[in-house]
C-alpha positions in Angstrom: -83.7 -22.0 99.5 -84.6 -24.1 96.4 -82.1 -25.0 93.8 -83.8 -22.8 91.1 -84.4 -19.8 93.3 -80.8 -18.5 93.7 -79.7 -18.6 90.0 -78.4 -15.2 89.0 -79.8 -15.7 85.4 -83.4 -16.3 86.4 -84.4 -12.7 85.9 -83.4 -12.9 82.2 -86.5 -12.6 80.0 -87.5 -12.2 76.4 -90.7 -11.2 74.8 -92.0 -13.8 72.3 -95.5 -13.8 70.9 -96.5 -11.3 73.5 -95.3 -13.4 76.5 -92.4 -13.3 79.0 -90.1 -16.3 78.6 -86.5 -17.0 79.5 -84.3 -16.2 76.6 -81.6 -18.8 75.5 -78.1 -17.4 75.2 -77.0 -16.3 71.8 -76.3 -19.3 69.6 -78.6 -21.5 71.7 -82.0 -23.1 71.0 -84.3 -24.0 73.8 -86.7 -27.0 73.6 -88.9 -25.7 76.4 -90.8 -23.1 74.4 -88.5 -20.1 74.8 -87.6 -17.9 71.8 -85.4 -19.5 69.2 -82.1 -18.0 68.4 -79.9 -19.0 65.4 -77.1 -21.4 66.3 -73.6 -19.9 66.5 -71.3 -21.5 63.9 -68.2 -23.2 65.3 -65.0 -24.4 63.4 -65.0 -27.7 65.4 -68.5 -28.8 64.4 -69.1 -30.1 67.9 -72.7 -29.9 69.2 -74.0 -30.2 72.7 -77.3 -30.6 74.5 -77.4 -29.6 78.2 -79.8 -29.9 81.0 -79.6 -29.5 84.8 -82.0 -30.0 87.7 -81.8 -30.0 91.5 -84.3 -31.3 94.0 -84.5 -30.8 97.8 -85.3 -34.5 98.4 -87.6 -35.9 101.0 -85.9 -35.0 104.3 -84.1 -31.7 104.0 -85.9 -28.4 104.6 -83.9 -26.5 102.1 -81.5 -27.2 99.2 -77.8 -26.8 99.7 -76.9 -28.1 96.2 -76.3 -25.8 93.3 -75.3 -26.3 89.7 -74.2 -24.5 86.6 -74.5 -25.1 82.8 -72.8 -22.4 80.7 -71.6 -21.5 77.2 -68.6 -19.5 78.2 -68.5 -17.5 75.0 -72.0 -16.3 74.4 -73.6 -15.0 77.6 -72.8 -13.0 80.7 -74.8 -15.4 83.0 -75.1 -19.2 83.2 -77.8 -20.7 81.0 -81.4 -20.8 82.1 -82.4 -23.3 84.8 -84.3 -26.5 83.9 -84.3 -25.9 80.2 -82.9 -28.3 77.7 -80.4 -26.1 75.7 -78.8 -26.9 72.4 -75.8 -25.3 70.8 -72.3 -25.6 69.3 -69.0 -25.5 71.2 -67.1 -22.3 70.5 -63.4 -21.5 71.2 -64.4 -20.3 74.6 -65.7 -23.7 75.7 -68.7 -25.1 77.7 -68.7 -25.6 81.4 -70.8 -27.7 83.8 -70.6 -27.8 87.6 -72.3 -29.5 90.6 -71.6 -28.1 94.1 -72.9 -29.7 97.2 -72.9 -27.3 100.2 -72.4 -28.0 103.9 -72.3 -26.0 107.1 -75.9 -25.7 108.4 -78.0 -22.6 109.1 -78.2 -22.0 105.3 -74.4 -21.6 105.2 -74.2 -24.6 102.8 -76.5 -22.8 100.4 -74.3 -19.7 100.6 -71.2 -21.7 99.9 -72.5 -23.6 96.9 -74.0 -20.4 95.4 -70.8 -18.5 95.9 -68.9 -21.4 94.2 -71.1 -21.4 91.2 -70.8 -17.6 90.7 -67.0 -17.5 91.1 -66.6 -20.6 88.8 -68.6 -19.0 86.0 -66.9 -15.6 86.0 -63.4 -17.0 86.4 -63.9 -19.5 83.6 -65.1 -16.8 81.3 -62.0 -14.7 81.9 -61.2 -11.9 79.5 -61.6 -14.0 76.4 -60.9 -17.4 74.9 -58.3 -19.5 76.6 -54.9 -20.2 74.9 -55.3 -23.8 73.9 -55.9 -26.8 76.1 -53.4 -25.9 78.8 -54.8 -22.4 79.1 -58.3 -23.8 79.6 -57.1 -26.4 82.1 -55.2 -23.7 84.1 -58.3 -21.5 84.1 -60.5 -24.3 85.3 -58.2 -25.1 88.2 -57.9 -21.4 89.0 -61.6 -21.0 89.1 -62.0 -23.8 91.7 -59.1 -22.4 93.8 -60.5 -18.9 93.7 -64.0 -20.2 94.7 -62.5 -22.0 97.7 -60.5 -18.9 98.8 -63.5 -16.6 98.5 -65.8 -18.9 100.5 -63.1 -19.3 103.2 -62.7 -15.5 103.5 -66.4 -15.0 103.6 -66.7 -17.5 106.5 -63.9 -15.7 108.4 -65.8 -12.4 108.2 -69.2 -13.8 109.3 -69.1 -16.1 112.3 -72.6 -17.4 111.5 -71.0 -19.0 108.4 -68.0 -20.4 110.2 -67.0 -23.8 108.7 -69.2 -23.6 105.7 -68.0 -25.3 102.6 -69.0 -27.1 99.4 -67.8 -29.9 97.1 -67.1 -28.9 93.5 -67.1 -31.1 90.5 -66.5 -28.9 87.5 -66.3 -30.1 83.8 -65.2 -27.9 81.0 -65.0 -28.8 77.3 -62.7 -27.2 74.8 -61.2 -28.6 71.6 -62.9 -32.0 72.1 -61.3 -32.6 75.5 -63.4 -32.7 78.6 -61.4 -31.5 81.7 -62.8 -32.2 85.1 -61.7 -30.5 88.3 -62.6 -32.3 91.5 -62.8 -31.3 95.2 -64.9 -33.5 97.4 -67.2 -36.4 96.5 -69.7 -35.2 93.9 -69.1 -37.2 90.7 -68.6 -37.1 87.0 -69.6 -40.1 84.8 -69.5 -40.8 81.1 -71.8 -43.2 79.2 -70.1 -44.6 76.1 -71.0 -47.8 74.2 -73.8 -48.3 76.7 -71.3 -48.5 79.6 -71.2 -46.0 82.5 -67.7 -45.1 83.8 -66.8 -43.0 86.8 -64.0 -40.6 85.7 -63.5 -38.9 89.0 -62.2 -40.2 92.4 -64.2 -39.5 95.5 -62.0 -37.6 97.9 -63.4 -39.5 100.8 -62.1 -41.6 103.7 -63.9 -44.7 102.5 -62.5 -44.4 99.0 -59.0 -44.0 100.4 -59.4 -47.1 102.6 -60.5 -49.1 99.5 -57.5 -48.0 97.5 -55.2 -48.9 100.4 -56.7 -52.4 100.4 -58.1 -52.0 104.0 -61.7 -52.0 103.0 -63.6 -54.0 100.3 -66.4 -52.4 98.3 -68.9 -54.6 100.0 -67.7 -53.5 103.4 -67.8 -49.9 102.3 -71.6 -50.0 102.1 -71.9 -50.5 105.9 -68.8 -48.5 106.8 -69.6 -46.2 109.7 -67.6 -43.2 108.5 -68.7 -43.3 104.8 -69.7 -39.6 105.2 -66.2 -38.3 105.7 -64.7 -36.3 102.9 -61.1 -35.2 102.7 -61.5 -31.8 101.0 -64.1 -29.1 100.6 -64.0 -25.6 99.2 -64.0 -23.0 101.9 -62.8 -25.1 104.8 -59.2 -23.9 104.2 -57.9 -21.0 102.2 -56.4 -23.3 99.6 -57.4 -26.6 98.1 -55.7 -29.2 95.9 -57.7 -29.7 92.8 -57.6 -33.2 91.2 -57.6 -32.4 87.4 -58.5 -35.2 85.0 -59.3 -35.3 81.3 -61.1 -37.4 78.6 -61.2 -37.0 74.9 -64.8 -37.2 74.0 -66.3 -39.5 71.3 -69.4 -39.0 69.2 -72.5 -39.8 71.3 -70.9 -39.5 74.7 -73.3 -38.7 77.5 -71.9 -36.9 80.6 -73.4 -36.9 84.0 -72.4 -34.7 87.0 -74.2 -35.4 90.2 -74.2 -34.8 93.9 -73.9 -37.7 96.3 -77.7 -37.4 96.9 -77.9 -39.5 93.8 -74.6 -41.6 93.7 -74.9 -42.3 97.5 -78.3 -43.9 97.1 -78.6 -45.3 93.6 -76.2 -48.0 92.4 -74.1 -47.3 89.3 -75.8 -50.2 87.5 -79.2 -48.5 87.9 -77.8 -45.1 86.7 -76.3 -46.8 83.7 -79.5 -48.5 82.8 -81.5 -45.3 82.8 -78.9 -43.2 81.0 -78.8 -45.8 78.2 -82.6 -46.2 78.0 -83.9 -42.6 78.3 -83.2 -40.2 75.5 -84.6 -36.7 76.4 -82.4 -35.2 79.1 -85.3 -33.7 81.2 -87.0 -37.1 81.4 -83.7 -38.7 82.4 -83.0 -36.1 85.1 -86.5 -36.6 86.5 -86.0 -40.4 86.5 -82.7 -40.3 88.3 -84.1 -37.9 91.0 -87.1 -40.2 91.4 -84.8 -43.2 91.9 -82.9 -41.3 94.7 -86.2 -40.4 96.3 -87.4 -44.0 96.1 -84.3 -45.0 97.9 -85.1 -42.7 100.8 -84.3 -39.2 99.4 -82.3 -38.3 102.5 -80.2 -35.7 100.8 -80.6 -33.0 98.1 -80.3 -34.5 94.6 -78.7 -32.7 91.7 -78.0 -33.9 88.1 -76.4 -32.1 85.2 -76.5 -34.0 82.0 -74.9 -33.3 78.6 -74.9 -35.0 75.2 -72.1 -34.4 72.7 -72.2 -35.1 69.0 -71.0 -33.8 65.7 -68.4 -34.5 62.9 -65.6 -33.1 65.0 -65.8 -36.1 67.3 -64.5 -39.5 66.4 -66.7 -42.5 66.6 -66.1 -44.6 69.7 -64.1 -47.8 69.3 -66.0 -51.0 70.0 -65.6 -52.0 73.6 -63.6 -48.8 74.5 -64.6 -46.9 77.6 -63.1 -43.8 79.2 -61.4 -44.0 82.6 -59.8 -41.8 85.3 -56.6 -40.2 84.1 -55.0 -37.1 85.5 -53.9 -34.2 83.3 -50.2 -33.4 83.4 -50.5 -29.7 84.0 -47.1 -28.4 85.5 -47.4 -27.5 89.2 -45.9 -24.0 88.7 -48.6 -22.9 86.3 -51.3 -21.8 88.7 -52.1 -18.1 88.2 -53.0 -17.7 91.9 -50.3 -16.8 94.4 -49.6 -19.1 97.2 -51.0 -18.0 100.6 -48.5 -19.5 103.0 -48.2 -23.0 104.4 -51.3 -25.2 104.1 -52.0 -27.1 107.3 -54.4 -30.0 107.9 -57.8 -28.8 109.0 -61.0 -30.6 110.0 -64.5 -29.3 109.8 -66.9 -31.4 111.7 -70.7 -31.1 111.6 -73.0 -33.2 113.7 -75.6 -34.8 111.4 -77.9 -37.8 111.4 -76.8 -40.7 109.1 -79.5 -42.9 107.7 -78.8 -46.5 108.4 -80.9 -49.6 109.2 -80.3 -48.8 112.9 -81.0 -45.1 112.4 -77.9 -44.2 114.4 -76.2 -40.8 114.3 -72.6 -40.1 113.3 -70.7 -37.1 112.0 -69.9 -35.6 108.7 -66.3 -34.3 108.5 -64.3 -32.6 105.8 -60.6 -33.1 106.2 -58.4 -30.9 104.1 -54.8 -32.0 103.6 -53.7 -30.6 100.3 -50.3 -31.8 99.0 -49.8 -29.4 96.1 -51.5 -26.6 94.2 -52.8 -28.7 91.2 -53.0 -32.4 92.2 -54.5 -34.4 95.0 -52.2 -36.9 96.7 -53.8 -40.0 98.3 -51.9 -41.1 101.3 -52.4 -44.3 103.2 -55.4 -44.7 105.5 -53.5 -44.6 108.8 -52.2 -41.0 108.4 -55.8 -39.9 107.5 -57.2 -41.4 110.6 -54.4 -39.9 112.7 -55.1 -36.5 111.2 -58.8 -37.0 111.9 -58.1 -37.6 115.6 -55.4 -34.9 116.1 -56.6 -32.0 114.1 -58.6 -29.1 115.6 -62.3 -29.6 115.3 -64.9 -26.9 114.7 -68.4 -28.2 115.4 -71.4 -27.0 113.4 -74.9 -28.3 113.7 -76.4 -28.9 110.3 -79.1 -30.9 108.6 -78.7 -34.4 107.1 -75.7 -34.3 104.7 -75.2 -37.8 103.5 -77.2 -41.1 103.1 -75.9 -44.6 102.9 -73.4 -45.2 100.2 -74.4 -47.6 97.3 -72.1 -50.0 95.6 -68.9 -48.2 94.6 -67.8 -49.0 91.1 -65.4 -46.3 89.9 -62.9 -46.7 87.1 -59.5 -48.2 88.2 -56.8 -45.6 89.0 -53.8 -45.8 86.7 -50.4 -45.5 88.4 -49.1 -42.1 89.3 -47.8 -40.6 86.1 -45.2 -38.1 87.5 -43.4 -38.3 84.1 -46.7 -37.8 82.2 -46.1 -40.6 79.8 -48.5 -41.2 76.9 -51.3 -43.8 77.6 -51.0 -47.2 75.9 -53.8 -49.3 74.3 -54.5 -52.4 76.4 -57.0 -55.0 75.2 -58.4 -57.3 77.9 -60.1 -60.6 77.2 -61.2 -63.3 79.6 -62.5 -66.8 79.4 -65.5 -65.9 81.6 -68.9 -64.9 80.5 -70.8 -62.5 82.8 -67.8 -61.9 85.1 -66.4 -58.5 86.0 -63.0 -56.9 85.2 -60.9 -55.5 88.0 -57.7 -53.5 87.4 -55.5 -52.7 90.4 -58.4 -53.8 92.6 -61.0 -51.5 91.1 -64.1 -52.6 89.1 -64.0 -51.8 85.4 -67.3 -53.2 84.2 -68.7 -56.5 83.0 -66.9 -59.0 80.8 -68.3 -60.7 77.8 -66.9 -63.9 76.4 -66.8 -62.8 72.8 -65.7 -59.2 73.4 -62.5 -57.4 74.4 -62.4 -54.4 76.6 -60.1 -51.7 75.3 -58.3 -49.5 77.9 -55.8 -46.7 77.5 -53.4 -46.9 80.5 -50.2 -45.0 81.3 -47.1 -47.2 81.4 -46.7 -49.0 84.7 -47.5 -52.3 86.6 -51.1 -53.5 86.7 -52.9 -56.4 88.2 -55.7 -57.6 86.0 -58.4 -59.8 87.5 -61.6 -61.4 86.2 -64.2 -62.3 88.9 -67.4 -64.3 88.6 -70.3 -64.2 91.0 -69.5 -67.7 92.2 -66.1 -66.6 93.4 -64.0 -67.8 90.4 -61.0 -65.4 89.9 -58.5 -65.3 87.1 -55.6 -62.9 87.7 -52.4 -61.7 86.0 -49.8 -59.1 86.7 -48.8 -57.2 83.6 -46.2 -54.5 82.9 -47.5 -52.0 80.4 -44.6 -50.5 78.5 -44.5 -47.1 76.8 -45.4 -47.2 73.1 -46.2 -51.0 73.1 -49.9 -51.9 72.7 -50.6 -54.8 75.1 -53.1 -57.6 75.0 -54.1 -59.3 78.3 -55.8 -62.7 78.2 -57.2 -64.1 81.4 -57.7 -67.8 81.2 -57.9 -70.6 83.8 -54.5 -72.4 84.4 -54.1 -75.7 82.6 -54.2 -78.8 84.8 
C-alpha cells in the first residue's frame, strides 16, 4: 500500500473552475492549484507552511510508513497529502507525525495507519487544550492511546500478531513545539543554518553510545544497529519521551523515518535544508538522497516552516537542543493497565551491509514510567534481549545501515525540573567540533560562540579537531548563573 493511498482525507474534494480538486482546510491556502480559502486570523500571529511526502524506496514492495500534517482547529481530517499548505496557528494547535510500521504481511502498514488516525482524533479532543500543559498531556495521551489500540487489534487478529510502529509526533501551541517520541524516527530543527536533532533514538546502539561502550564511528558498523527499545503496539503501554523547544522566527522542522536518517548523514540533510526553499522540492531531494544511498527502506519526510511576529528572532549562534518537558507523572488521563513487563518482538529481516549478511530487527519495550523514557545501562538491555520471550514474525527489510549519528547532547536528568541556564562556549580551534557529555553539538568557529541553554548540572565540554587535537573542561552549571566556557590549549 502506498503512503498516499491510505489517507482518510484523500476523498475530500472541492469544485473550482469546473474541476475536482482537493480542498484546503478552512484557513488554509494551497500552493498546488487547489481552491484558495481565506486565512484564519490568529491572536499569536504565527504562520506555518507544511508539507509531507512518503516513498516506498527501491527495495520494499509496499510502504509501511505513514505521516500526518494537521491543523487541529479547522478540519475533521488531516490536511491533504503532498500539498504545500499555508496557514496560521490557532489556539487548537498544529500537529505533525511520522510513523514507521513493522510486522510484515502488511501488518506494519496497518499499525502506522492506525497510529495516525488515533493520533489525529485524540489530539483534536473536544476543543482547544488548556494551555501548554493541557496540550502536552493531550499529545502524550494520543501516543499512549494509539499504542494501546494497536496492541489490542493485534491480540484480536493473529495475522497481525507483533505488529507495531514507531511514532514521532510534534505539536505546536503557543510558540512551543512539543515532541513525543517512541522508537527511532526523528525530529530535527534547522536554525541559524545549523541542523540539530532534538529527539533521542530509542535504540540499542544509541544506548550503548550514551553508556560510553560504543563510539559513533563504531556505531556505523554495529551489527545490531536495527534494534529499537520501544514501539507502539508491542505492549499495551509505552513510555513516551516528551521534549520541547520554543520556536524562533524562521525555524524549519523536519520529521523523518529512519529510511532517511539511517542512510543520509546529518551534514547532507543540513546542507539541503539550508539550500532549498520550497518544501516540495526539499522533500523530493531528501528522498532522492536516500534512494541514491541504496533506498533499502521506505522514506518519509514531514517538513514545516514557522514564521511571524509572534516568534522572536534567533540569537546569533544559538541552536535548539534535546530537553525533556517536566510534565508531572500523575497527569496522564489514561488509566494504568496493570504491571508493564519487558517484552521483545523479533522479526527476521535482511540487513544491508557490505557483506550482505542477515540479522534481526527487534523492538524491546521496557517502559519505566507513564510519561518519560528512562535509559538504563547497556548490560541490562542486552540481558533483557537474551531472556525475554521472543515472537518471530517474517517481514520485509526494515532498516538500512546507520549513517553518522550526530544528535544533540543530552542534558542531565532534570528530576527537579530546574530552569535551563545560558551557556556560551568558545574554543581556540577553527573547524573543530563541540562535544558536550560525549555527544556532538556541531562545528566550532574561531570567531563565534555557541549559545546553549542547559539545565543545571555537571557537564564535560570538549573541542575536537580532525587531526585528533582535543581540548576539554568539566564545568558545573549552576541555577540562575549564566556561564561562559572557554576551551584553550594548556600553557607550556
